[in-house]
C-alpha distance (Angstrom), angle and dihedral (degrees) to the residues before:
residue distance angle dihedral
X1 . . .
X2 3.77 . .
X3 3.73 118.9 .
X4 3.84 115.6 -123.1
X5 3.86 119.5 -127.9
X6 3.76 115.5 -103.1
X7 3.85 118.7 -109.6
X8 3.77 110.4 -105.3
X9 3.81 119.4 -94.1
X10 3.84 92.8 6.1
X11 3.80 94.9 140.8
X12 3.74 95.1 38.6
X13 3.74 92.3 53.2
X14 3.78 93.8 47.9
X15 3.88 92.2 49.9
X16 3.79 91.4 45.3
X17 3.78 92.8 49.9
X18 3.76 92.5 49.2
X19 3.79 94.8 47.3
X20 3.83 89.7 45.6
X21 3.80 93.3 57.9
X22 3.86 90.2 44.8
X23 3.76 93.8 50.5
X24 3.77 93.3 43.9
X25 3.77 90.6 57.3
X26 3.79 98.5 45.0
X27 3.84 97.5 57.5
X28 3.88 98.2 -95.5
X29 3.80 91.8 116.6
X30 3.69 97.9 160.4
X31 3.80 94.2 50.0
X32 3.86 90.5 47.6
X33 3.81 91.6 49.1
X34 3.78 95.5 49.3
X35 3.82 94.0 46.4
X36 3.78 90.2 48.4
X37 3.77 92.1 52.3
X38 3.78 90.3 47.7
X39 3.80 91.8 50.3
X40 3.72 92.8 51.4
X41 3.83 91.8 47.3
X42 3.78 92.0 49.9
X43 3.77 93.9 49.2
X44 3.85 94.4 55.0
X45 3.80 94.9 83.6
X46 3.80 95.2 45.6
X47 3.82 93.1 47.0
X48 3.85 89.7 49.5
X49 3.82 92.6 50.5
X50 3.81 92.6 47.0
X51 3.74 93.7 49.7
X52 3.84 91.0 50.8
X53 3.90 91.5 53.0
X54 3.70 116.9 1.8
X55 3.82 94.9 177.3
X56 3.77 93.6 58.3
X57 3.83 101.2 61.1
X58 3.78 138.6 55.4
X59 3.80 128.8 -150.7
X60 3.78 102.2 54.4
X61 3.82 94.4 133.6
X62 3.78 92.2 56.5
X63 3.83 93.6 43.2
X64 3.76 91.8 49.4
X65 3.84 92.9 45.6
X66 3.83 89.4 51.6
X67 3.81 91.4 47.7
X68 3.82 91.1 49.4
X69 3.89 91.8 46.9
X70 3.82 89.5 49.9
X71 3.82 91.9 52.1
X72 3.90 88.0 46.5
X73 3.87 89.9 50.8
X74 3.80 91.4 48.4
X75 3.85 90.9 48.5
X76 3.87 92.9 47.6
X77 3.77 90.0 51.3
X78 3.82 90.9 50.4
X79 3.81 91.8 49.1
X80 3.82 93.6 49.3
X81 3.86 90.2 46.5
X82 3.78 91.8 51.9
X83 3.75 91.2 47.7
X84 3.78 90.9 49.0
X85 3.82 91.8 49.1
X86 3.73 91.3 48.7
X87 3.76 92.0 46.9
X88 3.82 92.7 55.4
X89 3.79 90.6 45.5
X90 3.76 93.0 52.6
X91 3.84 94.9 42.8
X92 3.88 92.0 43.7
X93 3.85 90.1 50.4
X94 3.81 91.9 48.6
X95 3.75 92.5 48.3
X96 3.74 96.5 46.5
X97 3.83 93.3 44.2
X98 3.86 89.0 53.2
X99 3.79 90.9 47.9
X100 3.77 91.7 53.8
X101 3.77 90.8 54.2
X102 3.78 94.9 47.7
X103 3.77 116.6 110.9
X104 3.80 105.3 -132.8
X105 3.85 94.9 -173.3
């Protein structure tokens, strides 16, 4: 039985996807976003090769898992950034509305 060649960047995409999710949940949002984008970019060639000839390559499960984790890391970062922006808008609005009602005399 002949061993099939591994899809390119399979391990790198998997590691980047896992680290992207980890960093996206521990408040290093920029790092998680960058690693997720790199993971998705590296998976493009492997996904294209696999879709052209699925029987020729090995490592699809790891590549697909890394791609999925990278997407999850990007989405988590986007959610946390939206929450952060909304938080600052709400707090800023509250503070400025209280300042306008303060009697400075």
